C-alpha positions as CSV (number, residue, x, y, z in Angstrom):
1,X,-55.2,-54.5,207.2
2,X,-56.0,-58.2,207.6
3,X,-59.2,-59.3,209.1
4,X,-57.4,-60.4,212.2
5,X,-54.7,-57.9,213.0
6,X,-54.0,-58.3,216.7
7,X,-52.0,-55.6,218.4
8,X,-49.5,-55.9,221.2
9,X,-51.8,-55.2,224.1
10,X,-52.6,-57.9,226.7
11,X,-55.3,-57.4,229.3
12,X,-56.5,-59.8,231.9
13,X,-59.7,-59.0,233.9
14,X,-60.1,-60.4,237.3
15,X,-63.7,-60.3,238.7
16,X,-62.5,-61.3,242.2
17,X,-60.8,-57.9,242.6
18,X,-63.5,-55.5,243.8
19,X,-62.4,-52.0,242.9
20,X,-64.6,-48.9,242.5
21,X,-64.7,-47.2,239.2
22,X,-64.2,-43.8,240.8
23,X,-61.5,-42.4,243.0
24,X,-63.7,-40.9,245.7
25,X,-65.9,-44.0,246.5
26,X,-63.6,-46.8,247.4
27,X,-66.5,-49.3,248.1
28,X,-68.4,-50.1,244.9
29,X,-72.0,-51.2,244.9
30,X,-72.4,-54.9,245.1
31,X,-74.4,-55.2,241.9
32,X,-76.4,-53.2,239.4
33,X,-79.8,-52.0,240.7
34,X,-82.7,-54.2,239.6
35,X,-83.7,-53.5,236.1
36,X,-87.0,-51.6,235.5
37,X,-87.7,-54.1,232.7
38,X,-85.9,-57.1,231.5
39,X,-86.0,-58.0,227.8
40,X,-85.0,-61.0,225.7
41,X,-84.9,-61.6,221.9
42,X,-88.3,-61.0,220.3
43,X,-87.9,-64.5,218.7
44,X,-88.2,-66.3,222.0
45,X,-85.9,-67.7,224.6
46,X,-84.6,-71.1,225.7
47,X,-84.1,-69.8,229.2
48,X,-80.3,-70.0,228.9
49,X,-79.4,-66.3,229.1
50,X,-76.0,-65.9,230.8
51,X,-75.1,-62.3,229.8
52,X,-76.8,-58.9,229.9
53,X,-76.7,-55.3,228.8
54,X,-78.0,-52.6,231.2
55,X,-78.9,-49.3,229.6
56,X,-77.9,-46.2,231.6
57,X,-78.6,-43.5,229.0
58,X,-77.1,-41.8,225.9
59,X,-74.5,-44.4,224.7
60,X,-73.7,-45.6,228.3
61,X,-74.3,-49.3,228.9
62,X,-72.9,-52.0,231.1
63,X,-72.1,-55.3,229.5
64,X,-72.0,-58.1,232.1
65,X,-70.8,-61.7,231.4
66,X,-68.7,-64.3,233.3
67,X,-68.5,-62.0,236.3
68,X,-67.0,-59.1,234.5
69,X,-68.5,-55.7,233.7
70,X,-67.6,-53.4,230.8
71,X,-68.9,-49.9,230.8
72,X,-69.4,-48.2,227.4
73,X,-69.1,-44.4,226.7
74,X,-69.6,-43.2,230.3
75,X,-71.8,-40.1,230.5
76,X,-73.5,-39.4,233.9
77,X,-74.5,-35.8,233.6
78,X,-78.1,-34.8,234.6
79,X,-80.9,-32.8,232.9
80,X,-79.8,-29.2,232.5
81,X,-76.0,-30.0,232.5
82,X,-74.0,-28.8,229.5
83,X,-71.3,-30.5,227.4
84,X,-68.8,-28.9,225.0
85,X,-68.8,-30.6,221.6
86,X,-66.4,-28.4,219.6
87,X,-65.5,-24.8,219.0
88,X,-68.7,-22.8,219.7
89,X,-70.8,-25.9,220.0
90,X,-72.5,-27.0,223.2
91,X,-75.4,-29.3,224.0
92,X,-77.8,-29.5,227.1
93,X,-78.8,-32.8,228.6
94,X,-82.5,-33.5,228.6
95,X,-82.6,-36.6,230.8
96,X,-81.1,-38.2,233.9
97,X,-79.0,-41.4,233.8
98,X,-80.5,-44.6,235.2
99,X,-77.9,-44.5,238.0
100,X,-75.4,-41.9,239.2
101,X,-71.6,-42.3,238.7
102,X,-70.9,-43.0,242.4
103,X,-73.6,-45.8,242.3
104,X,-71.7,-47.9,239.8
105,X,-70.8,-51.5,240.8
106,X,-67.3,-52.8,240.2
107,X,-66.3,-51.9,236.6
108,X,-63.5,-53.9,235.0
109,X,-62.9,-51.9,231.8
110,X,-64.3,-49.0,229.8
111,X,-65.0,-49.1,226.1
112,X,-64.9,-45.6,224.8
113,X,-65.9,-44.9,221.2
114,X,-64.3,-41.4,221.1
115,X,-63.2,-38.5,223.2
116,X,-66.3,-36.4,223.2
117,X,-68.0,-34.9,226.3
118,X,-71.4,-36.5,225.7
119,X,-69.5,-39.9,225.8
120,X,-66.9,-39.1,228.4
121,X,-68.1,-36.1,230.4
122,X,-66.2,-33.7,232.6
123,X,-67.3,-35.3,235.8
124,X,-66.4,-38.8,234.6
125,X,-63.0,-37.6,233.5
126,X,-62.3,-36.0,236.9
127,X,-63.7,-38.9,238.9
128,X,-62.7,-42.2,237.3
129,X,-59.8,-44.0,239.0
130,X,-56.7,-43.5,237.0
131,X,-55.8,-47.2,236.7
132,X,-59.2,-48.3,235.3
133,X,-58.5,-49.9,231.9
134,X,-59.9,-47.9,229.0
135,X,-60.0,-49.1,225.4
136,X,-60.4,-46.3,222.9
137,X,-59.0,-44.5,219.8
138,X,-55.4,-43.2,219.4
139,X,-56.8,-39.7,219.6
140,X,-58.5,-40.5,223.0
141,X,-55.3,-42.0,224.3
142,X,-53.4,-38.9,223.5
143,X,-56.0,-36.8,225.4
144,X,-56.2,-39.1,228.4
145,X,-52.5,-39.9,228.7
146,X,-50.2,-37.6,226.8
147,X,-52.1,-34.3,227.6
148,X,-53.0,-35.1,231.2
149,X,-49.6,-34.7,232.9
150,X,-49.4,-36.1,236.4
151,X,-53.1,-36.8,236.4
152,X,-53.0,-39.1,233.4
153,X,-54.9,-42.3,233.0
154,X,-52.4,-45.2,233.3
155,X,-54.1,-48.1,231.6
156,X,-55.3,-46.9,228.2
157,X,-55.3,-49.0,225.1
158,X,-55.7,-47.5,221.6
159,X,-57.2,-49.6,218.7
160,X,-57.6,-48.4,215.2
161,X,-60.0,-49.8,212.6
162,X,-59.9,-53.6,212.3
163,X,-57.2,-53.9,214.9
164,X,-58.1,-56.1,217.8
165,X,-57.0,-57.1,221.3
166,X,-58.0,-59.9,223.7
167,X,-59.4,-59.4,227.2
168,X,-58.8,-62.6,229.1
169,X,-61.0,-63.3,232.1
170,X,-59.4,-64.8,235.2
171,X,-61.5,-67.6,236.6
172,X,-60.9,-70.1,239.5
173,X,-59.8,-73.6,238.5
174,X,-59.4,-74.0,234.8
175,X,-60.5,-76.3,232.1
176,X,-60.4,-76.8,228.4
177,X,-62.0,-73.5,227.7
178,X,-61.3,-70.1,229.3
179,X,-63.6,-67.1,228.9
180,X,-62.2,-64.2,226.9
181,X,-63.5,-61.2,225.0
182,X,-62.1,-60.1,221.6
183,X,-62.5,-56.3,220.9
184,X,-62.0,-55.1,217.3
185,X,-62.1,-51.5,216.2
186,X,-64.7,-50.8,213.5
187,X,-64.9,-47.9,211.1
188,X,-66.7,-44.7,212.0
189,X,-66.9,-41.1,210.8
190,X,-68.5,-38.2,212.6
191,X,-68.1,-35.9,209.6
192,X,-69.2,-36.8,206.0
193,X,-66.7,-37.2,203.2
194,X,-65.9,-34.0,201.3
195,X,-64.6,-30.5,202.0
196,X,-65.9,-30.5,205.6
197,X,-64.1,-33.7,206.4
198,X,-60.9,-32.3,205.0
199,X,-61.3,-29.1,207.0
200,X,-62.1,-31.1,210.1
201,X,-58.9,-33.1,209.7
202,X,-57.0,-29.8,209.7
203,X,-58.6,-28.1,212.6
204,X,-59.6,-31.2,214.7
205,X,-63.0,-29.7,215.7
206,X,-64.8,-33.1,215.8
207,X,-62.8,-36.0,217.2
208,X,-62.3,-39.3,215.3
209,X,-64.5,-42.1,216.4
210,X,-64.5,-45.9,216.5
211,X,-67.2,-48.5,216.3
212,X,-66.5,-51.9,218.0
213,X,-67.0,-55.6,217.4
214,X,-67.2,-57.2,220.8
215,X,-67.0,-61.0,220.7
216,X,-67.7,-63.0,223.9
217,X,-66.2,-66.4,223.7
218,X,-63.7,-68.9,224.9
219,X,-60.0,-69.7,224.4
220,X,-59.2,-73.4,223.8
221,X,-56.4,-74.4,226.1
222,X,-54.6,-76.8,223.7
223,X,-54.0,-74.2,221.0
224,X,-55.1,-70.9,222.5
225,X,-57.5,-70.4,219.6
226,X,-60.6,-68.2,220.2
227,X,-64.1,-69.4,219.7
228,X,-66.7,-66.6,219.5
229,X,-70.0,-67.4,221.2
230,X,-71.7,-64.0,220.7
231,X,-70.9,-61.0,218.5
232,X,-72.0,-57.5,219.4
233,X,-71.5,-54.7,216.9
234,X,-71.5,-51.2,218.5
235,X,-71.8,-48.6,215.8
236,X,-70.3,-45.7,217.7
237,X,-71.1,-42.1,216.7
238,X,-70.9,-42.5,213.0
239,X,-72.8,-41.5,209.9
240,X,-73.5,-44.1,207.3
241,X,-70.3,-43.9,205.3
242,X,-68.8,-46.2,202.6
243,X,-66.2,-47.5,205.1
244,X,-68.9,-49.4,207.0
245,X,-69.5,-51.6,203.9
246,X,-66.2,-53.3,204.7
247,X,-67.7,-54.8,207.9
248,X,-70.0,-57.5,206.4
249,X,-67.2,-58.4,204.0
250,X,-64.8,-59.1,206.8
251,X,-67.4,-61.0,208.8
252,X,-68.9,-62.9,205.9
253,X,-70.2,-66.2,207.1
254,X,-70.0,-65.0,210.8
255,X,-73.3,-64.2,212.5
256,X,-73.7,-60.8,214.2
257,X,-76.0,-61.5,217.1
258,X,-76.6,-57.9,218.3
259,X,-76.1,-54.4,217.1
260,X,-76.1,-51.4,219.5
261,X,-76.8,-48.5,217.1
262,X,-76.1,-44.8,217.9
263,X,-78.9,-42.7,216.5
264,X,-80.4,-39.3,217.2
265,X,-79.4,-37.4,214.1
266,X,-77.1,-35.2,216.1
267,X,-76.7,-31.8,214.5
268,X,-74.2,-29.0,215.0
269,X,-73.6,-26.2,215.7
270,X,-77.0,-26.1,217.4
271,X,-80.6,-27.4,217.1
272,X,-81.6,-23.9,216.0
273,X,-78.9,-23.9,213.3
274,X,-78.7,-27.6,212.1
275,X,-76.0,-27.2,209.5
276,X,-74.3,-30.6,209.8
277,X,-75.5,-34.0,211.0
278,X,-72.8,-36.1,212.7
279,X,-74.7,-39.2,213.8
280,X,-77.2,-41.4,212.0
281,X,-80.8,-40.5,211.8
282,X,-83.7,-43.0,211.3
283,X,-83.1,-43.3,207.6
284,X,-79.4,-44.1,207.9
285,X,-80.1,-46.4,210.9
286,X,-82.4,-48.5,208.7
287,X,-79.7,-48.6,206.0
288,X,-77.2,-49.8,208.5
289,X,-79.5,-52.6,209.8
290,X,-79.9,-53.7,206.2
291,X,-76.1,-53.7,205.7
292,X,-75.1,-55.5,209.0
293,X,-78.1,-57.8,209.2
294,X,-77.9,-58.5,213.0
295,X,-80.3,-60.9,214.7
296,X,-81.3,-58.1,217.1
297,X,-80.8,-54.3,217.0
298,X,-81.0,-52.1,220.1
299,X,-81.1,-48.3,219.5
300,X,-79.2,-46.1,222.0
301,X,-78.0,-42.5,221.9
302,X,-81.3,-41.1,220.7
303,X,-82.9,-38.5,223.1
304,X,-80.6,-37.4,225.9
305,X,-79.3,-34.1,224.4
306,X,-81.0,-31.2,222.7
307,X,-78.7,-31.7,219.7
308,X,-80.6,-34.9,218.7
309,X,-83.1,-34.0,216.0
310,X,-84.1,-37.4,214.8
311,X,-86.4,-38.8,217.6
312,X,-86.7,-42.5,218.3
313,X,-90.3,-42.5,217.1
314,X,-88.9,-41.9,213.6
315,X,-86.8,-45.0,213.8
316,X,-89.7,-47.0,215.2
317,X,-91.9,-46.0,212.2
318,X,-89.1,-46.9,209.8
319,X,-88.5,-50.3,211.4
320,X,-92.2,-51.1,211.2
321,X,-92.4,-50.0,207.6
322,X,-89.5,-52.4,206.8
323,X,-91.3,-55.2,208.5
324,X,-88.5,-55.6,211.1
325,X,-90.4,-55.2,214.4
326,X,-89.2,-58.7,215.4
327,X,-85.6,-57.7,215.0
328,X,-85.5,-54.7,217.3
329,X,-85.6,-54.3,221.1
330,X,-86.3,-50.9,222.6
331,X,-84.7,-50.1,226.0
332,X,-85.6,-47.2,228.3
333,X,-83.0,-46.1,230.8
334,X,-82.7,-48.8,233.6
335,X,-83.9,-51.5,231.2
336,X,-81.9,-54.7,230.6
337,X,-81.4,-57.0,227.7
338,X,-80.4,-60.6,228.5
339,X,-78.9,-63.0,225.9
340,X,-77.1,-66.3,225.7
341,X,-73.4,-66.7,224.9
342,X,-72.7,-70.1,223.3
343,X,-69.9,-72.3,224.5
């Protein structure tokens, strides 16, 4: 694939249309609750932050910019709730989300790395309004549309590795530049290469997963070209695999401002029988930081389920040993990170 393989989808987000994310609560909250703590880059601020990421828990965040909100990997179960992760594999949630599902403000789109219950839980699947735009994998689209019958989601977009689509943002007036978001699928693998991967391809026990490159920027009116003002790489639930090494090649000379990295060292079939690791642990996380070389890294997906066997403290120690404390921001649930998108 080329470095810029756009697909046929076209999506325009209109922040003036106030719709609830769920079917049963027609009036969304006016805004996110006040953050418990607001963070900026460890290297200092010019006071020009115009965008934010709010951490809800697990891999669930809300990206807010230019009046729109994108929800990633919605999981709103509570401590003690269970998720099904594959044949004979379950996990129990250990924490509560920063907010409940019905407390969400207006959400304009969902970015779903893969169709797994700890990223798209059973309550979310039952409750989200069916016309909420969802960007995900071809496998997830099959599950959310083709296999749902009359209760299917009606606005699902599937993106494969290195395919991209544009999300235009409707704003009043106009001008030489119009805000837009470019979403590109990034490689990801839940299962390491080898016989297990071949077996999983046959039985489909662990679903395929995407990472994402989310670029916030502007379209120039005279030629419709896109100018990226901020790049966010979201690793998704992947191990460190060879396919990831294609990312810095394709983005050579293009700065990656922020990385949201899924950690935890998730193991299956259970914490008492950790036969297979399916998400990065601290060691792999450090290796990915070295590969991608983002300005700032924020770890997520690290302690919410009992299947996570690589605690955040391991990653913190590895970061300090590498001398990278000034490159990492740690968010607790209900914390926010603010940053500046360049025009």
